Residue, then its C-alpha position, 0 to 999 in steps of 0.5 A: m751450499l759452499t762453492f768456490e765463490r766463498m773462497v774468492k770472497s774470503g780472499w783466496q790468494g796464492k801468497r796468503g794461502i787457505r785458512r783452516g776453516e776454508v779447507d774444511m768447507i772445501r772438503q765438505e763440498l767434495k764429500p759425497p752427498d748426505d745419503k743417510s738423510n736422502p737416499d732418493l738423492v743417492i739413487a737419482q745421482y747414480k742413475s744420472l751417472a749411469r746414463q752419462a758415463p758412456l758419453i763421458y768416455g766417448i767425449g774423452l776418446i774423440g778429443g784424445w784421438s783428434l789430438a793424436i791424429s793431428h800430432w801423428n807426424v811430430a810426436p813419438l809412437w807411444a804418445v800417438f798410438v800406444y798410450p791412446l790405445l791403452v786408454t781406449i781399451v780401458s774406456a771401452v770396458r768402462g763405458y760398456t759396463w755402464a751401458q749395461v746397467r744404465n736402465s736397471d734398478v739399483t738398491y740404495a747400498d749399491a748406488k752409494r757404493q758406486l758414488d763413492r767410487s765415482n769420487v775416485m774415478a773423478i781423479v783417475v779419468p782426468i789424469l788419464f785423458g789430461f796426460w794424453g792431451f798434455s803429453l802431446f803439448p811439447y811436440g807441436d808448434m804454436a797452432l798444435q799447442g793451441h789445439v791441445i788447450f782448446t780440446v782439453c777446455v772443450g772436453t772439460v766443459s763437456v764432461m762438466f755438463c755430463v756430471l753436473h748432478l754429481r757436484s763433488a765429482m765435477l769439482v774434483g775432475v775440474v781441479f785435477i785436469n787444470l792441475i795437470g795443465a798447470s804442471y806442464f806450463l811449470i815444467f816446460q816454462d813455455f808461457t805462450h799459451l798461458p793466457l788461453f789456459i787461464s781463460s779456460v780455468i776461469f771459464c770452468i770456475a764460472l761454469s761451476f757457479v752456473f752449474r750450482n743452480y742446476y745442481d740445486d734444482f736437481i736436488q729440489l726435483v729429487q726432493t719433490g719427486r720423493a715428496l710426490k712418491i710419499k704422497q702417492s704412497e699415502l694416497e694409495l694407503k688411503a685408497a686401500e683403507t677406503q676400499r677396505l672400509a667400503g667393503e666393511n660398510e658394504k658387509l655391515a649394510n648387507h649382512d647380519p653382524l651376529t650370524g654373518l648371514p645376509n640381512r633383510r636388505l640384501f635378501f630383498s635385493t637378491l630376491q628381486t634379481s633371482c625372481v626376474k631370472a627365474n621368470k625369464a628362464g621359466t624355472v621354479y623358484g621357492l621361498c621359505i620363511f620360518d621363525l623359532g617357536g619359543f625363542k622369546a621365552l628362552n631369550d627371557l629365561f636365559g638372557h640375551v647372550a644365550g639368545d644370541n648364541l641360539l641364533v648363531q647355532v641356528a645360522k650355523r645349522l642352516k649353512e650346513k643344511a642349505g649347501g649353496e642355496f641362499i639363506s638370510r636372517l630377516g630380523g629377530d628370530e626370523f630366517c629365510y631359505v631360497v630354493d632355486n632351479d627345481a623341477n616343481a613345487r613338490e621338490v621345493e616343499l621337500k627341500c624346505r621340510q628338510i631345512m626344518e630338520i635343523f630343529k630335531a637336535p637340541f640346542l645348547v643353552p647354559g646348563g644343558g640343551v633345549s629343543l626348539s620348534g620352527y614355524a615355516g611358510v613356503a611360497v612358490l613363484a606362480g609365474p611371470e606376472e608375480t613379483h618378488v614382493e608378492l612372493y615374499e608376502n605369500a610366504a609371510f602369510a603362509l608363516k602366519v597361518a602356520k603359527r596358528k596351527p602349531e600342531h603342523g607348523f608348516v604351510l605351503f601357500g596355495d589356493p586356501q591361503r590365497q583366498e584367506m589372504e584376499q579376504t584379509i585384504r578385503l577386510e582391511r580395506t573395509l575396516l579402513n573405510a568403516n563408519l566407526a560410530k555406526e558399525m563399531t560397538l561394545e558388548y560387556q560380559p560380567i565378572i561374577d563373585i560366585h560367593s555373593y553373586n554380585v557383579r564385580g565388573f564388566e569386560g568390554l568386547a568389541r563388535w563390528d557389524n558391517p553392512e556388507l560383511g555382517r558380524i565380524p568377530p574381534s579375532s578377525f578384525i583386531p589382527v587386521a587393524e594391527h597389521s594395517g596400523y589402524i589399531n591405535q585409532l580404533t582403540g582410542y574410539l572404543m575407549q571413548r565409547a566404553l567410558k561413555d557406556a560405563r559412566n552411569w554404572p554403580d561405583d563398585v562396578s569396574l570396567s575392563f578394557n583390552l589392550s593389544p600388543t601394538n597399543l602397549s608398545s606405543k608410547d603416545l597411545v598410553s598418554q592419549l588413553l589417560q587423557i581420554v579417561f580424564q576428559s570423561g570424568f570416569d574414576p581411574n580406580r574403577l578402570e582395569f586394563e587387560i594385557t596379554e603375555t604376547a603383548v608383554m613379550w613384544d617389548f617388555d621394557q616398553a610394556l613395563l613403562a606403559v603399565q607403570q604409567l597406567k598404575e600411577k594414574g590409578a588404573r588397575i592391570s590384569l594379565d589375560d590368558f594367564g598360563t598359556g605362554y612360556s613366561s607367565l610366572k616371570f611376568i607375574h613376578e616382574l609386572p605390578l599386576d592387580k589381577i590374573k585371568v586363568d585361560r579357559s583352556f584350563v577350565r574345560d573338563i576340570n571336573t574330570d581332568q586332574t591335571r587341569h584341576g591341579i593347575v587351576k588350584s595352584l594358580l588360585t593359591l599363587s594369586h592368594d599368596m601374592n595378594i592379587d585377584c584371580v578370575i577363572e575364564g570360560v566357565e560354561t557348566n555347573a560342574e565346572l562352577e562347583i569345582i572352582r568354588k570348592i578349590g577356592g575360586e571367587l571371581v568367574q567369567g563365562y557363558l554359564l553366568g553371563k553372556p556378553m550383553k549390550p549396554s542397554d541390558i546392563p541396568s537390568c543385570l545389576k538390579s538384583s544382587d542377592k543370592r536369589q539371583k543365582t537361579a537367573w544366572l544359572t539359567a542365563s545360558 
């Protein structure tokens, strides 16, 4: 930053003059600050000037009137009263104007305009007050003349302090006040007080150098303040962005991204809080959990995009039907609806039934509309001793019961369900503590070739005889084993047991072994089962794994991978209960099957029901065209057997030709394989 110091160092002397470059530098010093690059500096300088301007005029008036009073008896009236009065009026107006705006906000444009004016006032104000002071100089004696010079010097220094943040205005004011003084000495040729005046000038020059540092500090302070403001703005933006992201994360953590409904996490949090409030208030609180019947089949048929669109449609209808009640998507096609502040359980049931009306109208899918059914399980908070977890488990169990009774599809948890639930819990505990070697066995039901009456294989059927509970059917303990996570361990044990029983069977007799949905979805279990097979020495080509459509629908990709692993090692794959699901034809096309087993529901009354007759015949034709075997299950009468033979059936399984038998009974079953055995088969029932 250029100052008079540079002029001194460069040899500024009266007789040599000022070089052109130095003139340009001086002009640069006297220019207003570069507001374009630093508008904050312009505003800061303006605010400093607004605070100090009234003080500047006050200092000038005090000094001027002190001189006027001291020269009252020696100077003319215009010099001690008229002119001072005019200056006082102008100063009062200007000072009042500045005082009014000293605390108000200002725009950058206004601040710049005022600072431009300040350079002009830096010339006008010194002329007004300088002329006032030095106009009295000729009328006084030596003492009064010294008083004039002293007052002007002190006033100049004071004003310099007031405008040290406006460097150009300060330098202009100092130059002009001293030029006025020098003019008086030259005009009146009185050099008595010239040394004092020169000392004053030198003092002002020295102060300008000192104030340069303060000015630099001021600029640094403004720049620091600006940097802090920028940093503060950045921090505020980051805080706002952080808050926005936190809000989005919270929404993602607590809401389903597909439907926008509260998810499982928020559901349990809300359920816990609401149950506590309901128990304290003594109000009725209900929970309805429901899922969509046939959704998985539609999802496979139309694709995941259409499936997602179905879920969005369900969510939209739920929002409209539920009003202000809490609804949530728990996962997959499972939703929940919370009923609060009702008078009794009957009202809760009615509201939940009304919610199920969303399934009355068809849903849009590619190509048209489709109807969906819903299964609902409802539970009501029993009392203060019941927790939100128990309420949820009760509703979930009611949903499980509703799925077993599709003709109703709606179950309100009550005493029958509570007893069944307690029995299930008891069964689960008993299973986990069971001695598998003593309690768990296998029986084998033959699969018969009805043309040769040879046994083509046996299907292993698990049996559990518990000392306390007696004989427990697979339909009871297999779901319990799946729910408890015990199914894989149980499957491994039964696999070992079945291979041990079948190791002495003839080479042309196969073993069929059932896999549950959990088995098929477990990556590790398939490898474990194959390891068990290899360790047993049993030929994998004689082993057949039966899977259900439900198991495949659970996780088709994993099911396909498991099936391929089993096929690679030589095992055969059979699709059990064929025709009962929504996607049987899809799976027979996409899975590498060796056999299908037609469900017994199609065989019942086949001799009188033309629809069932046609279905079984079509399935036999389909299997023949696809070059896979077809087993007809559930044959229990001679009439059914004859019809199956006539329409081309070959493999049959059912109580008519063979009930499940113990391993020890199998050798006698295999002794005779000619047609004379027909009578024995027919009388077996």
